[in-house]
C-alpha positions as a printed Julia matrix, in Angstrom:
80×3 Matrix{Float64}:
  -0.04  -42.85  29.45
  -1.67  -46.16  27.93
  -4.86  -44.81  27.78
  -3.4   -41.65  26.5
  -1.78  -44.01  23.19
  -5.54  -45.67  23.23
  -7.13  -42.17  22.61
  -4.34  -41.12  20.31
  -4.53  -43.84  18.07
  -8.68  -43.69  17.93
  -8.7   -39.99  17.35
  -6.11  -40.64  14.08
  -8.33  -43.84  12.9
 -11.52  -41.31  13.36
 -10.16  -38.83  11.06
  -8.75  -41.17   8.83
 -11.94  -42.66   8.55
 -13.75  -39.54   8.24
 -11.0   -38.51   5.45
 -11.38  -41.61   3.25
 -15.41  -41.75   3.25
 -15.35  -37.76   2.42
 -13.16  -38.29  -0.42
 -14.28  -41.68  -1.37
 -17.27  -44.71  -1.36
 -15.17  -47.08  -1.46
 -15.23  -49.34   1.49
 -12.19  -49.62   3.73
  -9.72  -52.16   3.85
  -9.77  -54.63   6.25
  -6.26  -54.67   8.04
  -4.21  -54.98  10.73
  -2.15  -51.75  11.75
   0.29  -49.97  13.72
   0.66  -47.31  15.48
   4.15  -45.21  14.96
   4.41  -43.86  18.64
   6.07  -40.2   18.16
   3.52  -39.37  15.56
   0.18  -40.74  16.71
  -0.04  -41.97  13.2
  -0.93  -45.19  12.41
   0.27  -47.43   9.17
  -0.63  -51.01   7.67
   0.89  -53.61   8.84
  -0.82  -56.64   7.23
  -4.29  -56.96   5.32
  -7.0   -59.4    6.0
  -7.36  -60.78   2.64
  -9.89  -63.4    3.32
 -11.34  -61.06   5.6
 -14.82  -63.67   5.89
 -12.81  -66.13   8.26
 -12.42  -62.43  10.48
 -16.04  -62.81  12.27
 -16.34  -61.84  16.02
 -18.3   -64.08  17.71
 -18.22  -63.86  21.62
 -16.54  -65.83  23.87
 -19.25  -67.66  26.15
 -16.65  -67.89  28.74
 -16.27  -64.05  29.12
 -18.98  -62.2   30.88
 -19.92  -58.93  28.99
 -18.13  -56.2   29.7
 -19.84  -52.66  31.62
 -17.62  -49.19  31.62
 -20.21  -46.81  33.39
 -19.52  -43.29  31.43
 -18.36  -41.34  34.9
 -15.64  -43.74  34.82
 -14.23  -43.13  31.19
 -14.56  -39.51  31.92
 -12.88  -39.72  35.63
  -9.95  -42.1   33.38
  -9.74  -38.9   30.43
  -9.32  -36.49  33.48
  -5.9   -38.68  35.14
  -4.52  -38.57  31.99
  -5.27  -35.08  29.57
């Protein structure tokens, strides 16, 4: 169920991004979004006013996560 919700959210966001960039050349706002569990739609929760403060830096204490494609497909078959 959790994987299914993540896939629903990812699919909704993928479609939202495509629709935005097909109709506009402006970048999407950097924001935190929430998801309606019933519809799968995501909605803005809060904007990131100082987006430059949101840097993505690797954590030296965490090893790289490698997921084999075979596992992704096997997990997908369990939920769908």
